[in-house]
C-alpha positions in Angstrom: 22.2 -5.0 15.7 18.5 -6.1 16.2 17.9 -10.0 14.7 16.4 -10.5 11.4 13.2 -12.0 12.8 12.2 -8.7 14.5 13.4 -6.2 11.3 11.3 -8.7 9.7 8.2 -8.6 12.2 8.4 -4.6 12.7 8.2 -4.5 8.8 5.0 -6.7 8.6 3.3 -4.9 10.7 2.8 -2.4 7.2 0.6 -5.2 6.3 -2.5 -4.0 8.5 -1.4 -0.4 8.0 -1.1 -0.8 4.3 -4.8 -2.7 4.2 -6.4 0.1 6.1 -5.0 2.8 4.9 -5.7 1.7 1.0 -9.3 -0.4 0.7 -11.4 2.3 2.3 -10.2 5.2 0.1 -10.8 3.0 -2.9 -14.1 1.6 -2.4 -16.0 3.0 0.5 -17.1 6.3 -1.2 -18.4 4.0 -4.2 -19.9 1.6 -1.8 -21.8 4.4 -0.3 -22.9 6.0 -3.5 -23.3 3.2 -5.8 -24.6 0.6 -3.7 -26.1 2.0 -0.9 -27.9 4.9 -3.1 -26.2 7.3 -0.5 -26.2 11.0 -1.4 -22.4 11.8 -2.6 -22.3 14.7 -0.1 -23.1 13.0 3.2 -21.1 10.1 2.0 -18.1 12.5 1.3 -18.9 13.5 5.1 -19.0 9.5 6.2 -15.7 9.2 5.0 -14.1 12.3 6.0 -15.1 12.6 9.8 -13.2 9.8 10.9 -10.1 10.9 9.9 -10.8 14.3 11.5 -11.6 12.4 14.5 -8.3 10.6 14.6 -6.5 13.6 14.4 -8.0 14.0 17.5 -7.6 10.6 18.9 -4.0 10.1 17.9 -2.5 12.0 20.6 -4.5 10.2 23.4 -3.9 6.8 22.2 0.0 7.9 22.3 -0.5 9.3 26.0 -2.5 5.6 27.1 0.3 3.6 25.6 3.1 5.9 26.9 1.7 5.0 30.3 1.0 1.6 29.8 2.7 -1.3 32.4 2.1 -4.2 30.6 4.7 -6.9 31.5 4.5 -7.2 27.7 6.1 -3.8 27.0 4.0 -0.4 26.0 3.3 -1.1 23.0 3.3 -4.7 21.8 0.0 -5.8 23.7 -1.8 -2.6 21.6 -0.6 -4.8 18.8 -2.6 -7.2 19.3 -6.1 -6.3 21.2 -6.2 -3.0 18.8 -5.3 -5.2 15.9 -7.9 -8.2 16.0 -10.7 -5.5 17.3 -9.9 -3.5 14.1 -9.8 -6.8 12.0 -13.6 -7.8 13.4 -14.8 -4.4 12.7 -13.8 -4.0 9.3 -15.1 -7.2 8.3 -18.3 -6.2 9.7 -18.0 -2.7 7.8 -19.6 -4.0 4.6 -21.9 -6.4 5.7 -24.2 -4.6 6.9 -28.2 -3.6 5.7 -28.0 -2.0 2.4 -31.7 -0.8 2.4 -33.1 1.8 3.9 -30.2 4.0 2.7 -30.5 5.8 5.7 -29.6 2.5 8.2 -26.8 1.8 5.7 -25.2 5.1 6.0 -26.2 5.3 9.8 -24.5 1.5 9.8 -21.0 2.4 7.8 -20.9 5.9 9.9 -20.7 4.0 13.4 -18.6 1.2 11.9 -15.9 3.1 10.0 -15.8 5.4 13.2 -15.0 2.7 15.3 -13.1 1.0 12.8 -10.7 4.7 12.8 -10.6 4.4 16.8 -9.1 1.1 17.0 -6.8 1.6 14.1 -5.6 4.8 16.3 -4.8 2.3 18.9 -2.8 0.3 17.0 -0.9 2.7 14.4 0.5 4.5 17.4 1.8 2.1 19.3 3.0 0.7 16.3 4.9 3.7 14.7 6.4 4.3 18.4 8.0 0.8 18.7 11.2 1.6 16.7 12.1 4.6 19.2 12.3 2.0 22.1 13.4 -1.2 20.1 17.0 -0.1 19.9 19.3 2.9 20.6 21.2 2.4 17.3 20.8 5.3 14.8 21.5 2.9 11.8 19.4 0.5 12.9 16.4 2.3 13.0 16.6 3.1 9.2 17.2 -0.8 8.6 14.0 -1.3 10.5 12.1 1.6 7.9 13.9 -0.3 5.3 11.3 -3.2 5.9 8.3 -1.2 6.7 8.2 0.7 3.5 8.7 -2.0 1.4 6.2 -3.9 2.9 3.9 -1.1 2.7 4.5 -0.7 -0.8 3.5 -4.3 -1.1 0.5 -4.2 0.6 -0.6 -1.4 -1.1 -0.5 -2.7 -4.4 -2.0 -5.8 -3.4 -4.6 -4.7 -1.5 -5.4 -2.0 -3.9 -5.6 -4.1 -6.7 -7.2 -7.5 -5.4 -9.9 -5.5 -3.9 -11.5 -4.0 -6.6 -10.4 -7.1 -8.6 -12.4 -9.4 -5.5 -15.4 -6.9 -5.9 -16.2 -7.1 -9.5 -15.5 -10.8 -10.0 -18.5 -11.5 -7.1 -20.6 -8.8 -8.1 -21.9 -6.0 -5.9 -23.8 -8.2 -3.0 -20.9 -10.5 -1.9 -18.0 -8.8 -3.7 -17.6 -5.9 -0.9 -18.8 -8.7 1.8 -15.7 -10.4 0.8 -13.4 -7.4 0.4 -14.4 -6.8 4.1 -13.3 -10.3 5.1 -10.0 -10.3 2.8 -8.9 -6.8 4.0 -9.9 -8.3 7.6 -7.5 -11.2 7.3 -4.6 -9.0 6.0 -4.8 -7.1 9.3 -4.9 -9.9 11.6 -1.8 -11.2 9.6 0.1 -8.2 10.4 -1.0 -7.6 14.0 -0.1 -11.1 14.7 3.3 -11.1 12.9 4.3 -7.6 14.4 3.3 -8.7 17.9 5.2 -12.3 17.2 8.2 -11.2 15.7 9.1 -8.2 18.4 8.3 -11.0 21.2 11.4 -10.6 23.6 13.2 -8.1 23.0 14.1 -5.6 25.7 12.8 -2.5 25.3 14.8 0.8 26.0 13.5 1.6 29.6 12.4 5.1 30.7 9.9 6.4 33.2 6.5 7.4 31.6 6.9 11.2 31.2 4.5 12.8 34.2 1.6 15.6 33.5 -1.4 16.1 32.0 -1.6 15.2 28.1 -2.2 19.0 27.4 1.3 19.3 29.0 2.9 16.8 27.0 1.4 18.5 24.0 3.5 21.5 24.9 6.3 19.7 25.7 6.3 18.0 22.0 5.1 20.8 20.5 8.0 23.4 21.6 10.9 21.0 20.9 12.0 22.5 17.4 13.9 19.4 15.7 10.6 17.7 15.9 8.7 21.1 15.2 10.9 20.9 11.8 10.6 17.6 10.8 6.9 17.6 11.6 5.9 20.0 9.4 8.1 19.0 6.6 6.2 16.1 6.7 2.9 16.9 7.0 3.4 19.1 3.7 4.6 16.5 2.2 1.7 14.4 3.0 -0.4 17.2 1.7 1.6 16.7 -1.6 1.0 13.2 -2.0 -2.3 13.9 -0.9 -3.1 16.2 -3.9 -1.3 13.8 -6.3 -3.3 10.9 -5.6 -6.5 12.8 -5.7 -5.3 13.6 -9.6 -4.7 10.1 -10.5 -8.1 9.4 -12.0 -8.5 13.1 -13.5 -5.2 12.7 -15.2 -6.0 9.3 -16.7 -9.7 10.3 -17.7 -9.3 13.5 -19.4 -5.7 14.4 -19.9 -4.4 10.8 -21.2 -7.7 9.9 -22.2 -7.7 6.4 -20.7 -9.4 5.7 -17.7 -7.9 2.4 -17.5 -4.6 4.3 -16.8 -5.3 5.0 -13.4 -3.9 1.7 -12.6 -0.9 2.1 -14.0 -0.2 5.2 -12.5 -0.7 4.2 -9.1 1.5 1.5 -10.1 4.2 3.4 -11.5 4.0 5.7 -7.8 3.9 3.0 -5.6 5.7 0.3 -6.9 9.3 1.4 -6.8 9.4 1.5 -3.3 9.9 -2.5 -3.5 12.9 -2.0 -5.6 14.7 1.2 -4.7 14.2 1.3 -0.7 17.1 -1.0 0.1 19.1 1.4 -2.0 18.4 4.5 0.1 19.0 3.0 3.0 22.7 2.0 1.8 23.0 6.4 1.0 21.2 7.1 4.4 23.8 4.7 5.6 26.4 7.0 3.7 25.3 10.7 4.0 23.3 10.5 7.2 19.4 10.6 7.3 19.1 14.3 7.1 20.6 14.6 3.7 19.7 11.4 2.3 15.7 13.0 2.9 16.7 16.4 1.3 18.1 13.8 -1.8 14.8 12.4 -1.8 12.7 14.9 -1.7 14.4 16.4 -4.7 13.7 13.7 -6.7 10.2 13.4 -6.1 9.7 17.0 -6.9 11.9 16.7 -10.0 9.6 13.5 -11.2 6.6 15.5 -10.7 7.9 18.4 -12.8 9.1 15.6 -15.3 5.5 14.5 -15.5 4.3 18.2 -16.4 6.7 18.3 -19.5 6.0 14.9 -20.8 2.4 14.8 -19.8 1.2 15.1 -23.8 3.7 12.1 -24.7 1.6 9.6 -24.0 0.7 6.9 -21.0 4.6 5.3 -21.4 6.3 8.4 -21.0 4.6 9.6 -17.9 4.2 6.7 -16.3 8.2 6.4 -16.4 8.1 9.7 -15.3 5.8 8.7 -12.4 7.9 5.9 -11.6 10.8 8.8 -10.6 8.6 10.3 -8.3 8.1 6.9 -6.9 11.9 6.3 -6.5 12.3 9.6 -4.4 8.5 8.9 -2.9 10.2 5.7 -1.0 13.1 7.7 0.2 10.9 10.5 1.3 8.5 8.0 3.5 11.3 5.9 4.9 13.8 8.9 6.2 11.6 11.1 7.8 10.0 7.6 9.8 13.3 6.7 10.7 14.2 10.3 12.5 11.1 10.1 14.3 12.5 7.7 16.8 15.7 9.5 16.7 13.7 12.9 18.0 11.4 10.9 20.5 14.6 8.9 21.8 16.9 11.9 22.2 14.3 13.3 24.2 13.6 10.5 26.4 17.5 10.5 26.9 18.2 13.5 27.5 14.8 13.9 29.9 14.4 10.3 31.2 10.9 10.3 30.5 9.1 8.5 27.9 6.7 10.5 25.6 7.3 8.3 22.2 3.7 7.7 22.6 2.8 11.4 22.1 5.6 12.1 19.8 4.0 9.5 17.5 0.4 10.4 18.2 1.0 13.9 17.2 2.7 12.7 14.3 0.3 10.5 12.6 -2.3 13.1 13.1 -0.3 15.9 10.8 -0.5 13.1 8.3 -3.9 11.8 8.5 -4.9 15.5 8.2 -2.3 16.4 5.5 -3.4 13.3 3.4 -7.2 14.3 4.3 -6.1 18.1 2.9 -5.1 16.2 -0.8 -8.7 16.2 -2.3 -10.0 19.1 -1.1 -7.1 21.5 -2.2 -7.3 19.3 -5.9 -10.5 19.9 -5.8 -10.2 24.1 -5.6 -7.6 23.7 -8.5 -10.0 21.9 -10.4 -12.4 24.7 -9.9 -10.4 27.8 -10.6 -9.7 25.6 -13.9 -13.5 25.6 -14.5 -14.1 22.0 -14.4 -17.2 20.8 -15.5 -18.8 18.2 -13.0 -21.7 16.3 -14.4 -23.7 12.5 -13.3 -22.1 10.2 -15.8 -18.3 11.6 -16.2 -19.0 12.2 -19.9 -19.4 16.3 -19.8 -16.7 18.3 -22.3 -13.8 20.0 -20.0 -12.3 23.3 -21.0 -8.9 23.9 -22.3 -8.3 25.7 -18.8 -9.3 22.5 -16.8 -7.1 20.5 -18.2 -4.1 22.7 -17.6 -5.6 23.0 -14.4 -5.7 19.2 -13.7 -1.8 18.7 -15.1 -0.6 21.5 -12.9 -2.5 20.2 -9.7 -1.0 16.7 -10.4 2.8 17.9 -10.9 3.9 21.4 -10.4 1.8 22.3 -7.4 3.0 18.8 -5.4 6.6 19.5 -6.5 6.2 23.2 -5.3 4.8 21.8 -1.9 7.8 19.5 -1.3 10.2 21.8 -2.3 8.8 24.4 -0.2 9.3 21.4 2.6 12.7 21.7 2.6 12.8 25.5 4.1 11.3 23.9 7.2 13.6 20.9 7.3 16.4 23.6 8.0 15.7 23.7 11.5 16.2 19.7 12.0 19.8 19.3 13.8 19.5 15.6 15.0 22.2 13.5 13.6 24.3 10.2 14.5 26.5 11.9 16.8 23.7 13.7 18.7 21.8 10.0 19.3 24.8 8.6 20.7 25.5 11.4 23.2 21.9 11.3 24.3 22.2 7.7 24.9 25.6 8.2 26.6 23.7 10.7 29.0 20.9 8.0 29.4 23.4 5.2 30.5 
């Protein structure tokens, strides 16, 4: 069993991933369109392209960390180097020129791409670490319990305080203050994760030989990983669709733009309470069955929102909290199953390609989340949604139906469909133990 310091330190690295993963999605697009005067289409492209870049870069970052021979370990040095680099770049992201708009847009495009690149070299080694910190099947779940809880808290704090900080200081200094605030969170997360995992002897394997293309073929050919990856990617798409619909549900269906914050908290907040409970469920039933239960809970909550969407904000928020309960488990268990897959492969083959597994994993998650708003936008288009510059255009009944279906029934169907993909996953505690015995 790992010391509590290690579990807490590893979990607190999610302060960095949560802050960077949340704030640009909330504020970067408004900063470009409403502060810098960048056309909406170009602004959307500036926000999207770094995500597409990360899909390509993440497997490369994984391969680089797999082949690292640093005396402090394969992964830990990246936490400091990439984490501090990301913090500096993010502080500069909102500190550039504001005119002319072409120069301002170029500044943001270059800095955000650089941020995404640094983040890839932080996130992939960080997510890879549980596979090499312990061979214990249950201990990896305990590591994920801390990680998911800290991630939820960071999303709430960073997502709640950043817009408030911007509004309190005004557009000129508010965005710059947000950049510094998030940079400090990233520094804290990176340094605590680096310090907390210090002194733990890693589970050692020889770095896998061959080219990156060869390693990607090996990873893609692993049936357990393929089943888990496709399941998680489809659920990431479902999450992206739901998050894209929060503002539309609040503004048009519930008739209260301010309700978006309440819906967001209802979605993320339950993880702070239920993540330890999911860890107990996983310990009793195994990770795969617990993942199925959490996913069914998520889907049931989404369908319950559909049934209750015309009963008012409180009822919808309570139904959405059930989604949040399921979401906490649906995040924790696959993240605990990923190191099992990578470690079993390393134990059986004697070669480590943990970073490549993680790079492909994070790339698929990024792609799923990035596609979510596009899919939700397509649903709005099919429903006849009326766009406007002031957000006051009357919407037909078909558009209101599309907003609700896209926020509830569509994500539920995606999650339920993902369960069919999970049938190919076969690794359990016995398989992890058996592979560890082979390695010894």
